[in-house]
C-alpha positions in Angstrom: 78.6 174.2 88.0 78.2 172.4 84.7 80.8 170.5 82.7 80.1 169.8 79.1 81.7 166.5 77.9 83.4 165.9 74.6 80.2 164.1 73.6 78.0 167.1 74.5 76.5 165.8 77.7 76.0 168.3 80.5 77.1 167.1 84.0 76.6 169.0 87.3 79.7 169.0 89.4 81.4 170.6 92.5 85.1 170.8 93.0 87.4 171.7 95.9 91.0 172.8 95.3 93.5 171.3 97.6 96.5 169.0 97.9 97.1 165.7 96.2 96.2 163.0 95.9 92.7 164.3 95.2 89.5 162.4 95.9 86.9 161.7 93.2 83.5 160.5 94.4 81.3 158.3 92.1 77.7 158.0 93.2 75.3 155.2 93.0 72.4 154.3 90.7 69.6 156.9 91.0 71.7 158.8 93.6 73.7 161.9 93.0 76.6 164.1 94.2 74.4 165.5 97.0 74.1 162.2 98.8 75.1 161.8 102.5 78.3 160.0 101.8 79.5 162.4 99.1 78.7 165.5 101.3 80.3 164.0 104.4 83.5 163.2 102.4 83.5 166.7 101.0 83.4 168.1 104.5 86.4 166.0 105.4 88.3 167.0 102.3 87.5 170.7 103.0 88.6 170.4 106.6 91.9 168.6 105.7 92.7 170.8 102.6 92.4 168.0 100.2 91.2 168.4 96.6 87.9 166.7 95.7 85.6 166.3 92.7 82.1 165.0 92.8 79.7 165.1 89.8 76.3 163.8 88.7 76.3 161.0 86.1 74.1 161.6 83.1 70.4 161.3 84.0 71.1 161.9 87.7 71.0 165.0 89.9 71.6 168.2 87.9 73.0 166.4 84.9 70.9 166.4 81.7 68.8 163.5 80.5 66.8 160.6 82.1 68.4 157.7 83.8 66.7 155.2 81.4 68.5 156.8 78.4 72.0 155.8 79.6 74.0 152.7 80.6 77.3 151.6 82.0 79.4 152.6 79.0 77.8 156.1 78.9 78.5 156.7 82.6 82.0 155.3 82.3 82.5 157.9 79.5 81.1 160.6 81.7 83.5 159.7 84.5 86.6 159.6 82.3 85.7 162.9 80.6 84.9 164.7 83.9 87.9 163.4 85.7 90.4 164.2 82.9 89.0 167.7 82.6 88.4 168.6 86.2 90.7 166.5 88.3 94.3 166.3 86.9 97.0 164.6 88.7 96.8 161.6 91.1 93.4 160.8 92.4 91.8 158.3 94.8 88.6 157.0 93.4 85.7 156.5 95.8 82.8 154.6 94.3 79.5 153.8 95.9 77.4 150.9 94.5 77.2 151.6 90.8 80.0 154.1 91.3 82.0 151.1 92.6 81.5 149.3 89.4 82.7 152.3 87.5 85.7 152.8 89.8 86.7 149.1 89.2 86.5 149.6 85.4 88.5 152.8 85.6 91.1 151.1 87.8 91.5 148.2 85.4 91.7 150.3 82.3 94.2 152.9 83.6 96.0 151.5 86.7 98.7 154.1 86.6 96.2 157.0 86.7 94.9 156.3 90.2 96.6 156.8 93.6 94.1 154.5 95.2 90.6 153.0 95.0 87.9 152.7 97.7 84.5 151.1 97.0 81.4 151.2 99.2 78.9 148.4 98.7 80.3 148.0 95.2 77.8 146.6 92.7 79.9 145.3 89.7 77.9 143.3 87.1 74.7 143.9 89.0 72.8 143.8 85.7 74.1 140.3 85.0 72.9 139.1 88.4 69.5 140.7 87.9 69.1 139.2 84.4 69.9 135.7 85.7 66.9 136.1 88.0 64.5 137.4 85.4 61.0 135.9 85.5 59.0 135.2 82.3 57.1 138.5 83.1 60.4 140.4 83.3 61.5 139.0 79.9 58.1 139.9 78.4 58.4 143.5 79.8 61.9 143.8 78.4 60.8 142.6 75.0 57.7 144.7 75.0 58.6 147.9 76.8 62.4 147.7 76.7 62.7 147.9 80.5 61.8 146.2 83.8 60.9 147.8 87.1 61.7 147.0 90.6 60.4 148.5 93.9 62.8 150.7 95.7 63.3 151.2 99.4 64.5 154.7 98.7 61.5 156.2 96.7 59.6 155.5 93.5 60.1 152.3 91.6 63.5 151.8 89.8 63.3 151.4 86.0 66.1 149.3 84.4 66.4 149.8 80.6 67.6 147.5 77.9 70.4 149.9 77.3 71.6 149.4 80.8 71.6 145.6 80.5 73.2 145.6 77.1 76.0 147.9 78.2 76.4 146.1 81.5 77.0 142.9 79.6 79.7 144.6 77.6 81.5 146.0 80.7 81.6 143.2 83.1 84.2 143.2 85.9 84.1 139.5 86.5 84.4 138.5 82.8 88.1 139.5 82.7 91.1 139.6 85.0 91.1 142.6 87.5 94.6 143.7 88.2 94.6 146.6 90.7 98.2 147.6 91.6 97.1 150.6 93.6 96.0 150.5 97.3 92.4 149.1 97.2 89.8 149.0 100.0 86.4 147.4 99.7 83.8 148.3 102.3 80.7 146.2 102.6 77.8 145.8 105.0 76.6 142.3 106.0 73.0 143.4 106.0 73.1 144.8 102.4 70.0 143.6 100.7 71.0 144.9 97.2 74.6 143.6 97.1 75.0 140.3 98.9 78.1 139.8 101.0 79.0 136.9 98.8 79.5 139.4 95.9 82.1 141.3 98.0 83.9 138.1 98.8 83.9 137.2 95.1 85.3 140.6 94.2 88.1 140.2 96.8 89.0 136.8 95.3 88.8 138.1 91.7 90.9 141.2 92.1 94.7 140.9 92.1 97.2 143.3 93.7 99.6 143.7 96.6 97.5 145.9 98.8 93.8 144.9 98.6 91.6 144.6 101.7 87.9 144.0 102.4 86.2 145.4 105.5 82.9 143.8 106.5 80.7 145.8 108.8 78.1 143.8 110.7 74.5 144.9 110.2 75.4 147.8 107.9 73.0 148.0 104.9 73.4 149.2 101.4 73.1 152.9 102.3 76.3 152.5 104.4 75.7 156.0 105.7 75.2 155.8 109.5 77.6 157.7 111.7 79.9 154.8 112.2 80.0 153.9 108.5 80.7 157.5 107.5 83.6 157.6 110.0 84.9 154.4 108.5 84.7 155.8 105.0 86.6 158.9 106.1 89.3 156.9 107.9 89.7 154.5 104.9 90.1 157.3 102.4 92.5 159.1 104.7 94.6 155.9 105.0 94.7 155.4 101.2 95.6 159.1 100.7 98.4 159.0 103.2 99.7 155.8 101.8 100.0 157.4 98.3 100.8 161.0 99.3 103.8 162.5 97.4 107.0 162.2 99.4 
């Protein structure tokens, strides 16, 4: 199905009706709502009768546009619009990688809106970390072509646009306090080559709240989609949902 945002962007989505709190899945950079984690979580929601929304950010999956044309603020706007329109009531945000960055921004901006928050290999401020490691060649490419490329273990090279870096700098998680009063669970693999374990520890230290936990999984990589990791995601989301269930 297609949702048209207030700004006119067309986002592909799937929604399950069910009981509250619902689950909203936010996918990663150059992933989409058809990824292994999203589909596995959808199967769990269907089996347990829980509501769920998963959608493609602009430039991803079945949504309109090219990834290079959008940035963090655009995708944050997508998420707010889609969730407000398609997932009323209490929701547990589940964000993977880039989706974890968006979930943290949503959690900070509207803490009363969310029943809980689960991140999987969250990548807040990854553009800042990338830019700090730019080579002279990277800076020349950004100045000349408005983008830098990086090899990907998951397919063709990744292209990172100036818009992405500019909007990333304007939407940093670590630049401001991060109060998260809802139940929060961070999941992180120790063998993640994209998001170092030190970032997860820094996030745990930076966030404030009464129910925040970090789970480290030895030898899990950034995909975090092996059978054991998928089972952990399901169990973690179930725990948060049960903690915040009405009554």
